[in-house]
N, C-alpha and C positions, 0 to 999 in steps of 0.2 A: 197900632199893630200893622195894620194894612200898608202903612208907608215904610215899615221897616225901622222905625225909630225906637221901638222897644222890643224886647223879646217876648216870646210866648211862654206862658205857664201851662202845665198839663191841666189844670183846672179850667182855665180859659178856653182851651181848645176842646176839652170835653163839653163844656157848656155850648160852645158854637156848634159842635157836631149834633148835639141834641136839638138846637134851634134850627139847623138846616135839614133835620130829618135823617141824619145818618145813623142808623140803628144797628147795622150789621156789626157783630163782635169783632170779626177779623179786620173788617174795614176801619173800624174805630181804633183798633190796636195799631194798625199800620200808621195812622196819623200820629197816634200818641207816641209811638216809637220815633217818629220823626222829631217831635218836640224834644225828646231826651237828646237825639244826636245834635240838634241845632243848638242846644244849651251847653254843649260840651266844647270848650275852647279848642281851637284848631291848634296843631302841632307848633305853628308859627308864633303862638301867643308869647312864647318865651323869648322871642326876638323882637318884642313890641318896641324896644327902644331904637331899633334900627329899621323897621319896616314901616314905611308910610301907610296911611290908611287906604290910599288908592290902590297899593299893591296888595294889601291884605285881602281885599275884595277879589283880586285876581287869584290869589293863592287858594281862596275857598272855591272859586269856580273851577280852577285847575283840578283840584282834588275830586270835585263832583263830576267832572266831564267824562265822556265815554270815547271821545275822538278829539284830538289836538292836532290841528293842522297849522303849520307856521312857516312863513317865509322870512329868511334872514339873509340880506344882501351884504352885510358887513362883517358879522361875527357867527361863530358856531352858536346855536341856541343854547340857552343857559341849562336846559335839561340834558344836553349832551356834552357839556364842557368838562374837561379835566380840572383838578384842582389848581394846576399850575396856570392854565389859561384863565380860569375864573379869577384867580388872584390878580393876574396882570390887568385884566379888564376893570375889576373893582378899584384897583389902585388908580387907573386913569379917571374913573368916574369920581373917586373921592381922594384927591391928592393930598388933602391936609388930615385925613384920618390917621389915627394911631395904628400902630401895628397890631395891637389887640382887636381894635375895631375892624381892620381888614380881615383877620382870621376869622372872626365871628361871622362876618358877612359871607366868607367862603364856606364856612360850616353850614350857614343857612342855605345856600345854593346846592350843596351836596346833599343835604337832607331832603330839599325839595325834590331831588332826582329820584328819590325812593318811591315816587308815585308810579314809576314805570315798571317796578319789579313784582308787585302782588299779583296773585291769579286774576283778580278782577281789574288789573291795571288798564288804563285807556290806551287807545291806539294812538301813537305819535306818528305823525306824516310830516316830515321836515324837508323843506326845499332850501338849499343853501347855495349861495353863489361861490363859485370856485375861489374867487379872490379871498374870501373869508378864511380859507384854509391857509393862506400864507401870511396872514397878519400876525406875526410873531417875531420878536427879536431873537429868539433862539430856535435854531433848526431842530434841536432834540425835542423841545417843547412842541413844536409843530409836528414832528413825527409821532410823539406820544398820543397827541390829540387825534391824529388820523388813525392810528391803530386802535384808539378807543372808539372812533366812529364805526371802524369795521366790526368791532366786537359787539356794539350795541345794535347795528344793522342785522345781526344774526338773530336777535330776539324776534318772536313771532308777531309782536305788537308794535314794531317800529319798521316804518318805511322811510328810507333815506334817499334823496335824489340831490345831485349837484348839477347846477347850471354852468355849462362850460364858459370860459372866459370870452369866447369870441361870439357868444350869443347876445342878441340885442334886446333880451327879455327884459333886462333891468331898466331900459330906456322908457318903458311904458308903465313902470310901477313906481310908486312913491317909495316910501320907507317900509321897514319891516312891519308885519301884522301877523296876528294869530286868530284863527277861528276855533271857537270852543263849541263842541256839540255835546248833547245830553242825552241819556238813554230815555228819560221820561218824554214822551211825545208832546206834552203840553208846553214843554220849555223851549223857547226859541234859541237858535243859534246866536252866539255872541261874537262880535268882532272886537278884538283888543288891540288898541294902538297906544304904544307906550311913548311917553316924551321924557325930557330930562327930570322934570319935576312934577309930572302928572300923567294921567292917562285917560283915554276916552274908551267908553263901551258902548258899542253900537248894537242894537237889537232890532231896529226897523227893518222889515222885509226887504225893502228896496236897497238899503245899505248892504244888508248881508248878502243878498243875491249878487250885488256888484262885486264884492270881494271874493265870493265863491267863483264867479266867472273868472276873475284875475288868477286866482289860485289854480284852477283848472288849466288856464292858458300856460301858467308857469310850469305845472307838471308835465305838460306836453313838450314844452322847449327845453326842459331839463333832461339829463341823462336818465333812462330808466333805472330802477334799483340795481339790476344786475351789472349794467354798464358803469353805474356809480361805484360799485364794489370793485370793478376791475381798474377804474381810474384811481381809486384810493391806493389799491395794491401797487399800481405802477409808480406812484409817488413814492412809496416806501422802498421801492427797489432801486430808485435813483441813488447814485453815489452821494455820500454825505460830504 
């Protein structure tokens, strides 16, 4: 159980709480309520055929997070993509997939975005390279994506910054990364690094502090949120 190889049963946790001297009724019920929540399959369980185990872990962490800070130098973050952009990117990643499989993956990504809308939604702070806004074969798709970014940036729990093309910020950073923070003070921040067929989860203090420093530097070099909104609006005003 400590290694996370098997799930917890209510009886097991109740016995452990007694062993550890936890007798307060409210405190015990709080732990037992967590047992129930932990044993309920995540919404992504229905997509288990297409979701690799290493990404299931991320989806669970994303759902439990209170702050999501992400840097994306090449594409718009998945949480902010329109269905058309998501479909194009998924087709690039899975060129041999069937049309049905592609649509299922698009549905998964759109469902994942619902994490941003409940009252208790995490705060998403996204830093995007300006070049990511132009990676589309269709100008109408690109414009729809930018309009969607403007609408999402109006939400109180979303902060959006764009790094201008002329900035040298990208030269000092590797690939994309995401930092997840949780409301529970005992849980460390986690850095998520996604690769084509796997992912890394970093939680050592030294690693996390390094990525936090890089993220802070990127935020300084990027347009502030208000200037980002102005930039996106100017792009939309350009003649088609």
